[in-house]
N, C-alpha and C positions, 0 to 999 in steps of 0.2 A: 613386659615392657610398658603396656598401657597403664597398669596400676601405678607405676613409678611416675609416669607423666601426669596422671590424674591427681595423685596424692602429693607429689613433689618430693624432692630429695633434700636432705640437710646433712651436712657432715657429722660424723660421730662426735658426741659430746658426753661429758660426765658431769654430774652435780656433786661438788665437794663443798661442804659447809654452806650449803645454800647458794653457791655460786656456780653457774653453768659455764664450763670451759670446753673448748675443742680439744680432742684427743690427738696426740701426735700420730702421724702416719705409721710409725714403727710399732705403735701400740694397738692398731686396729685389729679386730678379729677377722677371720676369713669371711664371715657374713658381711661385715661392714665394707671390706674390700670389694666383695662381689657386687654390693649395691652401688658403690662408687663407680665401678667398671660398667655396670649396666646404665648408670646415668650418663656416662661418657658415650656409650653406644647410642642411647636415645638422642643425645644432643647431635651426634654425628648424623644420625638418620634424619632428624628434622632439618639440619643445616643443608644436607644434600638435596632435600626435596624443595628447597626454596629457590626463587629467582635471585639473581645477584642483588637487585635493589632491596628485596626483603631481607636477604642475608645481612646486608650492611646494617640494617635496622636492629637486628636481634643478635648479632655476633658477640655482643658482650654479655649475654645471658649466661648465668652459671648453672641453671637447672633447666631441664626440659619443660617443666611446668611454666617457667617464665616466658617461654616462647609462645 
């Protein structure tokens, strides 16, 4: 979990003809799904540890590293 927070999470993407595009959820590999699920767990853990004032400030963050 700590490495994901430290390094950050980015949704799966592929480079096609030099253009980087996000991959549809239905095409994610098991590893990519596991990383997305771990990011969600990290976010939840961080959100639960915050006071309500701090939560309101960071509730729009998409990755645990942003917090």
